[in-house]
C-alpha positions in Angstrom: -0.1 0.1 0.0 2.9 2.4 1.1 4.6 1.4 -2.5 1.3 2.3 -4.0 0.7 5.7 -2.9 4.3 6.8 -3.3 3.8 5.6 -6.8 0.9 7.5 -7.3 2.4 10.6 -5.7 5.3 10.5 -7.8 3.0 10.1 -10.8 1.0 13.3 -9.9 4.2 15.2 -9.1 5.4 14.7 -12.6 2.4 15.3 -14.1 2.2 18.7 -12.5 5.8 19.6 -13.6 4.9 18.8 -17.1 2.1 21.2 -16.9 4.0 23.9 -15.2 7.3 23.4 -17.7 5.0 23.6 -20.6 5.4 26.5 -22.6 2.0 26.7 -24.1 -0.7 24.2 -23.6 -1.8 22.6 -26.5 -5.5 22.1 -25.6 -5.9 25.5 -24.8 -5.3 26.3 -28.6 -8.8 26.7 -30.1 -7.1 27.1 -33.7 -5.9 23.3 -33.4 -8.3 20.1 -34.1 -10.6 19.2 -31.1 -9.1 15.3 -31.1 -5.6 16.9 -30.7 -6.5 19.2 -28.1 -8.4 16.4 -26.1 -5.3 13.9 -26.3 -3.0 16.9 -25.2 -5.2 17.6 -22.2 -5.8 13.6 -21.4 -2.0 13.4 -21.4 -1.7 15.8 -18.6 -4.1 14.7 -16.5 -3.9 12.7 -13.0 -5.8 9.1 -12.4 -7.6 11.4 -9.7 -8.3 14.3 -12.0 -9.9 11.8 -14.8 -12.1 10.6 -12.2 -13.0 13.6 -11.2 -14.5 14.6 -14.6 -16.5 11.2 -14.5 -18.5 12.4 -11.7 -21.4 14.7 -10.7 -22.0 17.3 -7.7 -25.4 18.6 -6.6 -25.0 22.4 -6.4 -26.9 22.5 -2.9 -23.6 21.0 -1.6 -21.5 24.0 -2.8 -23.9 26.6 -1.5 -24.0 28.0 1.8 -27.2 30.5 2.9 -28.0 30.3 -0.7 -24.9 31.5 -2.3 -21.8 30.1 -3.4 -19.2 28.9 -0.6 -15.5 29.4 -1.5 -14.6 27.1 1.3 -17.1 24.2 -0.3 -15.7 24.8 -3.6 -11.9 24.2 -2.2 -13.4 21.2 -0.2 -15.3 19.6 -2.7 -13.6 20.6 -6.1 -10.5 21.8 -5.0 -7.4 21.8 -7.7 -9.0 18.5 -9.3 -12.2 19.8 -11.1 -15.5 18.0 -11.7 -17.2 16.9 -15.0 -20.7 18.3 -14.2 -23.2 19.7 -11.6 -26.7 20.0 -11.4 -28.8 22.8 -10.0 -32.4 22.2 -10.4 -33.3 23.8 -7.5 -31.4 27.3 -8.1 -34.0 30.3 -8.8 -33.8 32.1 -12.1 -32.7 35.2 -10.5 -29.5 33.7 -8.7 -28.9 31.1 -11.3 -26.3 33.0 -13.6 -24.5 34.4 -10.8 -24.3 31.0 -9.1 -23.4 28.9 -12.3 -20.9 31.3 -13.6 -19.1 31.9 -10.4 -18.9 27.9 -10.1 -17.7 27.9 -14.0 -15.2 30.5 -12.6 -13.6 28.7 -10.2 -13.3 25.7 -12.2 -11.6 27.4 -15.3 -9.4 29.7 -13.2 -8.9 27.8 -9.8 -8.3 24.1 -10.7 -5.2 22.6 -11.8 -5.9 22.5 -15.7 -8.8 24.5 -15.8 -11.5 22.0 -17.1 -14.8 23.9 -17.5 -17.8 22.5 -15.9 -21.1 21.0 -17.2 -23.6 23.0 -15.5 -27.0 21.1 -15.9 -30.7 21.4 -15.2 -33.9 20.0 -16.2 -36.3 21.4 -18.8 -38.7 18.9 -20.2 -41.3 21.6 -20.5 -39.4 24.6 -19.6 -36.4 25.5 -17.2 -36.9 24.3 -13.5 -35.2 27.3 -12.7 -38.1 29.6 -10.4 -39.5 32.1 -12.7 -38.9 30.2 -15.9 -42.0 29.8 -18.3 -43.8 26.9 -17.9 -44.8 25.0 -21.6 -47.1 22.7 -21.7 -45.9 19.2 -20.9 -44.2 16.8 -23.5 -47.3 14.7 -23.8 -49.2 17.8 -24.6 -46.5 18.6 -26.9 -46.8 15.5 -29.0 -50.6 16.0 -29.3 -50.4 19.1 -31.1 -48.9 16.3 -33.7 -46.7 19.8 -34.6 -43.2 19.2 -34.6 -42.5 22.6 -35.6 -43.8 23.8 -32.4 -41.6 21.3 -30.7 -38.4 23.0 -32.2 -39.6 26.4 -31.3 -40.5 25.7 -27.6 -37.0 24.2 -27.4 -35.5 27.3 -28.7 -37.2 29.5 -26.4 -36.1 27.6 -23.5 -32.4 27.5 -24.9 -32.7 31.3 -24.3 -33.8 30.9 -20.9 -31.3 28.2 -19.6 -28.3 30.2 -21.6 -29.4 33.5 -19.8 -29.8 31.2 -16.7 -25.9 30.1 -16.7 -27.0 26.6 -17.8 -25.2 24.6 -20.5 -26.8 21.4 -20.3 -30.3 20.0 -19.8 -31.4 16.7 -19.1 -34.2 15.9 -21.5 -35.8 15.0 -23.8 -37.6 11.6 -22.8 -37.7 9.6 -25.5 -38.9 6.3 -23.8 -42.0 4.6 -26.0 -44.7 4.5 -23.4 -46.5 1.1 -24.1 -48.0 0.6 -20.5 -50.1 4.1 -19.6 -49.8 2.8 -15.6 -46.8 4.4 -15.5 -46.2 7.6 -14.0 -43.9 9.2 -16.5 -46.3 9.0 -19.3 -46.6 12.7 -19.0 -42.6 13.4 -19.9 -43.1 11.0 -23.4 -44.0 11.5 -26.7 -46.7 8.9 -26.3 -47.0 5.2 -27.7 -45.8 5.5 -31.0 -41.9 5.3 -32.1 -42.3 7.2 -35.3 -44.1 10.2 -33.4 -41.4 10.2 -30.8 -38.5 10.2 -32.7 -40.0 12.8 -34.7 -40.6 15.2 -31.7 -37.7 14.0 -30.1 -35.7 15.0 -33.4 -37.2 18.6 -33.3 -36.6 18.9 -29.7 -33.1 18.1 -30.0 -32.4 20.6 -32.6 -33.9 23.4 -30.9 -31.5 22.8 -28.1 -28.5 22.3 -30.0 -29.3 25.4 -32.3 -29.8 27.4 -29.1 -26.5 26.3 -27.6 -27.4 23.9 -24.9 -26.3 20.7 -24.9 -29.6 18.0 -24.5 -29.3 14.8 -23.0 -31.7 12.1 -24.7 -32.9 9.8 -21.9 -33.6 7.0 -20.9 -31.4 4.8 -23.1 -32.7 1.1 -23.1 -36.4 0.0 -23.0 -38.2 1.7 -20.3 -41.6 2.7 -21.4 -43.5 -0.6 -20.8 -42.1 -1.5 -17.3 -43.5 -4.7 -15.5 -46.8 -4.0 -13.7 -46.4 -0.1 -15.2 -44.0 0.4 -12.1 -41.1 2.8 -12.4 -37.5 1.2 -12.5 -39.3 -2.0 -13.2 -37.8 -4.6 -15.8 -38.7 -4.8 -19.2 -38.9 -8.2 -21.0 -39.4 -8.1 -25.1 -38.0 -9.4 -28.2 -34.9 -8.1 -29.9 -37.1 -7.0 -32.7 -39.3 -4.9 -30.4 -36.1 -3.4 -28.9 -35.0 -1.9 -32.1 -38.1 -1.5 -33.7 -40.4 0.1 -30.7 -38.3 1.1 -27.7 -35.3 2.1 -29.4 -36.5 3.5 -32.9 -36.9 7.1 -31.5 -33.2 7.0 -30.2 -32.0 5.6 -33.5 -33.8 8.5 -35.4 -32.5 11.5 -32.9 -28.7 9.7 -32.9 -28.6 9.5 -36.9 -30.6 12.9 -37.8 -29.1 15.3 -35.1 -25.8 16.4 -33.7 -26.6 14.8 -30.4 -23.8 14.3 -28.0 -25.1 12.9 -24.5 -27.3 10.0 -23.9 -28.5 9.1 -20.5 -28.7 5.2 -19.4 -31.7 4.1 -17.7 -32.5 2.3 -14.7 -34.2 -1.0 -15.9 -33.2 -4.0 -17.0 -34.0 -5.6 -20.4 -34.1 -9.4 -20.6 -32.4 -9.8 -17.0 -29.5 -7.3 -18.1 -29.5 -3.9 -16.3 -29.4 -1.4 -19.1 -26.9 0.4 -17.4 -24.6 -2.4 -17.6 -25.3 -3.6 -21.5 -22.3 -3.5 -23.0 -24.3 -4.5 -26.3 -26.9 -1.6 -25.7 -24.4 1.3 -24.7 -21.2 0.2 -26.9 -22.3 -2.0 -29.3 -25.6 -0.6 -30.9 -25.0 3.1 -29.9 -21.6 3.6 -30.7 -20.4 0.9 -33.4 -24.0 0.5 -34.7 -25.2 3.9 -35.1 -22.2 5.8 -34.8 -22.6 7.7 -31.6 -19.7 9.8 -30.7 -20.6 11.6 -27.6 -20.6 10.7 -23.7 -22.9 8.3 -21.9 -24.2 9.8 -18.7 -25.8 7.5 -16.2 -29.3 7.9 -14.6 -29.3 9.2 -10.9 -27.7 6.7 -8.8 -27.9 4.0 -11.6 -24.4 2.8 -11.3 -24.6 1.9 -7.9 -28.0 0.3 -8.3 -26.1 -2.3 -10.2 -25.0 -3.4 -6.6 -28.0 -2.4 -4.4 -31.0 -2.8 -6.4 -30.4 -4.9 -9.0 -27.9 -7.1 -7.2 -25.9 -7.9 -10.2 -22.7 -6.7 -8.5 -21.1 -7.9 -5.4 -20.3 -4.3 -4.0 -19.7 -0.7 -5.4 -16.6 -1.0 -7.0 -17.7 -4.2 -8.8 -20.7 -2.0 -10.1 -18.1 0.6 -11.2 -16.4 -1.6 -13.5 -19.2 -3.0 -14.9 -21.2 0.2 -15.5 -17.7 1.8 -17.2 -16.7 -1.4 -19.3 -20.4 -1.4 -20.6 -20.2 2.3 -21.6 -21.4 4.5 -19.1 -18.8 7.6 -18.9 -20.0 9.9 -16.1 -21.9 8.8 -13.2 -24.7 11.0 -11.9 -25.8 11.3 -8.2 -23.4 8.7 -6.7 -19.5 8.3 -6.1 -19.2 4.9 -7.2 -16.6 5.6 -9.7 -14.4 7.1 -7.3 -13.5 3.3 -6.5 -12.0 2.9 -9.8 -8.7 4.3 -8.6 -8.5 1.3 -6.2 -9.4 -0.9 -9.3 -6.6 0.6 -11.1 -4.1 -0.1 -8.8 -5.2 -3.7 -8.2 -5.0 -4.3 -11.4 -8.7 -4.9 -11.9 -9.9 -2.8 -14.6 -7.0 -1.0 -17.3 -6.7 2.8 -17.1 -7.0 2.9 -20.7 -10.8 2.2 -20.5 -10.9 5.1 -17.7 -9.0 7.5 -20.3 -11.9 6.3 -23.1 -14.6 7.6 -20.9 -12.6 11.0 -20.1 -11.9 11.4 -23.9 -15.8 11.2 -24.4 -16.2 14.0 -21.8 -13.9 16.2 -22.9 -14.6 16.1 -26.7 -17.9 17.2 -26.0 -16.7 20.0 -23.7 -14.8 20.9 -26.8 -17.1 20.4 -29.1 -20.1 22.6 -27.4 -17.5 25.3 -26.9 -17.0 25.2 -23.1 -13.2 25.6 -23.3 -13.4 28.7 -25.6 -16.6 30.4 -24.1 -17.0 28.6 -20.5 -19.2 31.4 -19.1 -23.4 32.1 -19.9 -24.8 35.7 -19.9 -22.1 37.4 -17.7 -23.3 40.9 -18.6 -26.9 40.6 -17.3 -29.6 38.7 -15.2 -31.6 36.0 -16.6 -34.1 36.4 -19.2 -37.2 34.4 -18.6 -41.0 34.4 -19.1 -40.6 37.0 -21.9 -43.9 38.2 -23.8 -42.7 36.1 -26.8 -42.2 32.8 -24.4 -45.4 33.2 -22.9 -47.3 33.4 -26.1 -45.5 30.5 -27.6 -46.7 28.3 -24.4 -50.4 29.7 -25.3 -50.0 28.5 -28.7 -48.6 25.0 -27.9 -51.4 24.8 -25.1 -54.3 25.8 -27.8 -53.1 23.1 -30.5 -52.5 20.3 -27.7 -56.1 20.1 -26.4 -58.3 17.3 -27.7 -61.9 17.0 -28.4 -62.8 13.4 -27.6 -66.4 13.6 -28.1 -69.0 16.6 -28.9 -72.8 14.9 -29.1 -75.3 17.3 -31.0 -72.7 19.9 -31.3 -72.9 20.8 -27.8 -69.5 22.9 -28.0 -68.2 25.4 -28.9 -70.3 27.1 -26.3 -72.6 30.1 -27.0 -72.0 32.7 -24.4 -75.0 34.5 -25.9 -77.3 31.7 -24.7 -76.2 31.2 -21.4 -76.9 32.7 -18.3 -74.8 30.5 -15.6 -72.3 27.8 -15.4 -71.1 25.3 -12.8 -67.7 24.8 -12.8 -67.3 22.0 -10.7 -64.2 19.4 -9.9 -60.8 19.2 -8.0 -59.3 20.8 -11.1 -61.4 23.5 -11.7 -59.3 26.1 -9.5 -56.1 24.3 -9.3 -53.1 24.8 -12.0 -51.6 21.6 -13.3 -48.3 22.2 -14.9 -47.1 18.4 -14.5 -44.0 16.8 -12.9 -40.2 18.5 -13.9 -42.0 21.8 -13.0 -40.7 24.5 -10.6 -44.4 25.4 -9.2 -47.6 24.2 -8.3 -48.9 27.4 -7.1 -51.9 29.0 -8.8 -50.1 32.5 -8.4 -47.7 31.1 -11.4 -50.6 30.2 -14.2 -54.4 30.7 -14.8 -56.7 28.2 -13.7 -59.8 27.0 -15.5 -62.0 29.0 -13.3 -59.9 32.0 -13.0 -60.0 32.0 -17.0 -63.8 31.7 -17.0 -64.4 34.4 -14.9 -62.0 36.7 -16.8 -63.2 35.6 -20.5 -67.4 35.9 -19.4 -67.3 38.7 -17.0 -70.1 39.7 -14.5 -72.7 39.4 -17.2 -72.7 35.2 -16.8 -73.2 33.9 -13.4 -70.4 31.4 -12.3 -71.0 28.8 -9.4 -67.8 26.8 -8.1 -67.9 24.0 -6.6 -64.6 21.4 -5.6 -67.1 18.5 -5.1 -64.3 16.3 -4.0 -60.5 16.0 -4.0 -58.2 13.9 -6.4 -57.1 11.3 -3.5 -59.4 11.0 -1.0 -62.7 9.2 -0.2 -64.3 12.3 1.2 -67.7 12.7 -0.4 -69.0 15.6 1.7 -68.8 18.3 -1.0 -70.5 16.5 -3.3 -74.1 17.5 -2.7 -73.1 21.4 -2.8 -71.8 20.4 -6.4 -75.0 18.8 -7.2 -77.0 21.9 -6.2 -74.7 23.8 -8.3 -75.2 21.9 -11.3 -79.0 22.0 -10.8 -79.3 25.4 -10.5 -77.0 26.3 -13.7 -77.5 26.0 -17.3 -74.7 24.1 -17.8 -71.9 22.1 -16.0 -68.3 22.1 -17.0 -66.5 19.4 -14.8 -62.9 19.3 -14.3 -61.5 15.9 -13.4 -58.3 14.3 -13.7 -54.6 14.0 -12.2 -52.1 15.9 -10.3 -48.2 15.8 -10.5 -45.4 16.7 -8.3 -43.1 19.7 -8.6 -39.6 18.6 -9.2 -37.5 18.4 -5.7 -40.0 20.9 -4.5 -43.6 19.6 -3.6 -44.8 16.0 -4.0 -47.6 16.1 -1.8 -50.7 14.1 -3.4 -49.4 13.4 -6.6 -51.5 10.8 -8.9 -49.1 11.3 -11.8 -45.3 11.7 -12.5 -42.1 10.2 -12.0 -42.5 7.4 -9.1 -46.3 7.9 -9.0 -47.5 4.9 -11.3 -51.2 3.6 -10.8 -52.6 0.1 -10.7 -55.5 1.4 -12.2 -56.3 3.9 -14.9 -59.6 4.7 -13.5 -60.5 8.0 -11.8 -58.8 8.7 -8.6 -61.0 9.2 -5.2 -64.3 9.9 -5.5 -64.0 11.8 -9.2 -66.5 8.8 -10.9 -69.0 9.5 -8.1 -68.9 13.4 -8.3 -69.3 12.7 -12.3 -72.2 10.3 -12.1 -74.3 12.5 -9.4 -73.7 15.7 -11.4 -74.5 14.2 -14.7 -78.1 12.8 -12.9 -79.1 16.4 -12.7 -80.0 16.2 -16.5 -78.5 19.6 -17.2 -75.9 19.4 -19.9 -72.4 18.6 -19.0 -69.0 19.2 -20.6 -66.3 16.9 -19.2 -62.7 18.6 -18.9 -59.8 15.7 -18.2 -56.9 18.0 -16.8 -54.5 15.2 -17.0 -51.1 13.8 -17.6 -52.2 10.1 -18.4 -54.9 8.5 -20.4 -57.7 7.8 -18.1 -60.3 5.0 -18.4 -63.9 6.7 -18.7 -66.1 4.2 -20.4 -69.1 5.4 -18.4 -68.8 9.2 -19.5 -68.3 8.2 -23.0 -71.9 6.7 -23.0 -73.4 9.3 -20.9 -71.8 12.6 -21.0 -72.4 14.5 -24.2 -69.2 16.5 -24.5 -65.5 15.4 -23.5 -62.1 17.1 -23.7 -58.7 16.3 -23.0 -56.2 19.0 -21.7 -52.9 17.7 -21.0 -51.0 19.9 -18.5 -51.2 22.7 -20.6 -48.3 25.4 -19.1 -49.1 28.6 -17.4 -51.6 29.4 -19.9 -53.5 26.6 -19.8 -56.9 28.0 -18.5 -57.0 30.5 -21.2 -56.4 28.1 -24.0 -59.2 25.7 -22.8 -61.6 28.5 -22.3 -60.7 29.6 -25.7 -61.6 25.8 -27.4 -64.8 25.6 -25.1 -66.0 28.9 -26.4 -64.9 28.6 -30.0 -62.3 31.2 -30.2 -59.9 28.3 -31.1 -60.2 25.6 -33.4 -59.3 22.1 -31.5 -56.8 20.6 -33.2 -55.1 18.2 -30.8 -54.8 14.4 -31.5 -54.2 11.7 -28.6 -50.5 10.8 -29.0 -51.5 7.7 -26.7 -54.6 5.5 -26.9 -57.1 5.7 -24.2 -58.1 1.8 -22.9 -61.8 1.0 -22.1 -60.5 -0.1 -18.6 -57.0 -1.2 -16.8 -57.8 -5.2 -17.8 -57.7 -4.0 -21.5 -54.1 -3.2 -21.5 -51.7 -3.0 -23.5 -54.2 -0.7 -25.8 -51.7 0.7 -28.3 -52.8 1.0 -32.0 -49.9 -0.8 -33.6 -50.8 -4.1 -32.2 -50.0 -7.2 -34.3 -53.4 -8.6 -36.3 -53.5 -11.5 -34.0 -53.8 -9.2 -30.6 -57.1 -7.9 -30.8 -59.3 -11.0 -30.9 -59.8 -13.7 -33.4 -64.0 -13.9 -33.5 -64.4 -10.0 -33.7 -68.0 -10.5 -31.9 -67.5 -8.7 -28.9 -69.9 -8.9 -26.0 -71.1 -6.3 -23.7 -72.7 -6.3 -20.1 -75.6 -8.6 -19.6 -74.9 -9.9 -23.5 -71.9 -12.4 -23.7 -70.0 -12.7 -26.7 -66.7 -13.9 -28.0 -63.1 -12.2 -27.7 -63.7 -10.6 -24.2 -67.3 -12.0 -23.1 -68.5 -8.7 -21.7 -66.4 -5.9 -23.8 -64.8 -5.0 -27.0 -60.9 -5.3 -26.8 -60.7 -1.9 -28.8 -59.2 1.0 -27.3 -62.1 3.8 -26.1 -60.3 6.4 -28.3 -57.3 5.3 -30.6 -54.4 6.8 -31.4 -54.7 9.9 -33.2 -58.2 10.7 -32.3 -59.4 13.9 -31.8 -62.6 16.1 -33.5 -62.6 19.5 -34.5 -65.7 21.8 -35.0 -66.6 21.2 -38.5 -66.7 18.2 -41.4 -63.9 17.5 -43.1 -63.8 15.2 -46.4 -60.4 13.2 -47.6 -59.8 13.6 -51.5 -58.1 10.5 -53.1 -54.4 9.6 -52.6 -52.3 10.8 -55.6 -49.0 8.8 -55.3 -45.3 9.5 -56.8 -45.7 5.8 -58.5 -47.1 2.5 -57.6 -43.9 0.6 -57.8 -40.5 1.7 -55.7 -37.4 0.2 -55.3 -35.5 0.0 -51.7 -34.4 3.4 -50.7 -36.9 5.2 -52.5 -39.1 7.8 -51.0 -43.0 7.5 -51.4 -44.4 11.1 -51.9 -48.3 11.0 -51.3 -50.4 14.3 -51.7 -54.0 14.6 -51.1 -56.9 17.3 -50.8 -58.6 18.1 -47.5 -62.0 19.6 -48.1 -63.8 21.3 -45.5 -67.6 21.2 -45.9 -68.6 22.9 -42.8 -68.9 26.6 -41.5 -66.0 26.6 -39.2 -62.2 26.8 -39.8 -60.2 23.5 -39.0 -56.6 22.6 -38.3 -55.9 19.2 -39.3 -53.2 16.9 -38.6 -53.5 14.3 -41.6 -51.9 11.0 -40.4 -50.0 8.2 -43.0 -50.0 4.6 -41.7 -48.2 1.6 -43.7 -48.7 -2.1 -43.2 -46.6 -4.4 -44.6 -48.6 -7.0 -46.7 -45.9 -9.3 -47.6 -43.8 -10.2 -44.4 -42.7 -13.7 -43.3 -43.0 -12.5 -39.9 -46.2 -11.2 -37.9 -45.8 -7.1 -38.7 -48.7 -4.4 -36.9 -51.9 -3.8 -38.4 -50.5 -0.3 -39.0 -47.6 2.0 -38.1 -47.5 5.8 -38.6 -44.8 6.9 -40.9 -45.9 10.6 -41.8 -47.9 13.3 -40.5 -48.3 16.9 -41.4 -50.7 19.6 -40.0 -52.6 22.0 -42.4 -55.0 25.0 -41.8 -58.5 24.3 -43.8 -60.8 27.4 -44.0 -64.4 27.0 -43.9 -65.8 26.1 -47.2 -62.4 25.5 -48.4 -59.7 22.9 -48.9 -56.0 22.5 -48.5 -53.4 20.2 -50.1 -51.6 17.8 -47.9 -48.1 16.6 -48.6 -46.6 13.3 -46.9 -43.6 11.4 -47.8 -41.9 8.2 -46.2 -38.8 6.1 -47.1 -39.5 2.2 -48.3 -36.6 -0.3 -47.1 -37.7 -3.6 -47.9 -39.0 -5.3 -51.1 -42.5 -6.1 -50.8 -46.5 -5.2 -50.8 -47.3 -2.0 -48.6 -50.8 -0.7 -47.6 -51.0 3.0 -47.4 -53.6 4.5 -45.3 -54.1 7.9 -44.8 -57.0 9.3 -42.3 -57.6 11.8 -39.3 -56.7 8.8 -36.9 -55.5 5.3 -36.5 -59.3 4.1 -36.4 -60.3 6.7 -38.9 -58.8 5.8 -42.2 -60.3 7.8 -45.2 -58.2 6.9 -47.8 -56.1 3.9 -48.8 -54.2 2.0 -51.5 -51.8 -0.5 -52.0 -47.5 0.0 -53.5 -44.9 -2.3 -54.6 -41.3 -2.2 -53.6 -39.1 -4.6 -55.9 
């Protein structure tokens, strides 16, 4: 041990002498190729400095009374530097000062002056207090408008940059195949193509805005056993590549993404964070990824203390780095690699390769040449332009599920009184990974209604019940309010936590999975008793995930889903309800009839929705499910408007193609109604000649077009073909509403 420590000291001293005696640090020369700068810097680093680059600090550990502490900087970072720091609870009005102060220490006070990644979260807006709160990811996906995704992350990048942040831990590209999972709201839904399309737009927005995004969580995670967060996923290798990892492949191949986060889950009994196949063979060697891999929070240590595949933390560290994880977050398991190198259990070249990946990204994103952010001013957040963009996304994300007899849009001239009822009527719901849950930071539906309607229409509010308890004492008051009003708007749904701030009474979000997708608490009872008054009811689901409401579909005339819509959600909803805004959202994830109907995704195999196709009903047994239909309550892509649209015939660029050709499809969308429309036209494909069972349809292209009342619009869609065979091309308003179809051949 003495000899080993002596040798380490000699090596460190020699490295210091090399740097101090060098006339010029090559890695500081911005005119040189990045690879040369990386190798020069790596050659000057001690083993301890290398391992520090492979770890993350939490910002609170560096603060005292809310400000940076010089003593803690010297104690925790010292002369060796650090790879990354996360500061998700730093408010925007202090973050610029704090992050730049930390960066200044790393650049000017450490031996080699290596800048640090300043990381935060921004799934739907920066989590620094005071930042613009945009609609949650599932709401963004419901717009079926990827251009909005790019615009949103360009705007978020401006705020992050001004806050001193250079790296953000998003987007989530998990394909959600089990909506019991609490993190549904962070995803772009159930379809691989939709996830990849929105993921690509989001990543490009961040990159163009000067922020380094981290796509997550690499490895299958959106179909965990029992819908429980972190649970294992078992699927075939083909489903792994075609479904779960397809969005990641699309982003890696189509953007300059530099950072990928590993996942907690295991796939077919191998933890994803210890999978050499996933992190090296597939990601790097097959797809050509050249960035660095970042572990999810504590995922390296979990190889020992959760999954149990490592005997201790040192073995967990060796497994993770050998698999391909370069930087460990929320843990210091990697620090044990120093003794593993000394004991000959791992070669230092493996550590060098990990550090090389990290340093290369730091050079590529410009941290060595421009380490500071917004050094001349305070954070620029919540600008009128960003708030207006948040509103536009909220407008296009609202999904009209049902509208019997044209109850919507409401006519304010014929209404004298409205009952606003339910636990989500007077409470904002921003979604998880927000910095607030307070009504002070957004517009509730009730507040928006009062502001929009003014004193001329009486609004009676009654909560009725909450989201979690069995307390029904408020239901009688809600029933009286409904009975005494011309119309009831019923606001039900879910509630999510606020990241690292408020986790009380959450029914959705990370770690808040549900065994049932029915309405929580006494919301179903509230709905039925309000409907029993006989007055017209509009049901608004304010939610982060699908909810099973078969009774409502049969008995409530108008139903709207408002995915967590950001800080302007109340205004956006009122705009749709009263017809100032055209409803144009589409479901990015199917609504099942019940929890027992899972899985409910649309792109199922032809064998997986029954054989007899004679479904039963209560009191009337049938085939397949004896008392129900196997189909979804509302399928992927569903969403109504306030007019009637007709799809014209398909005009294809050909009927016979070769592999690697692009199929181009054009058609007209005709509006035969009296109101404008904004229609998301969807193109699906089915392989008719495969020698393996393939899905009944798969989304391959989409476009969103405005269609004026009494007019028409041209929709243009295209997709590449890869394999020989026959294919059915289907274009429609949803996966369950195909309007035109034809067949092509690939020879």
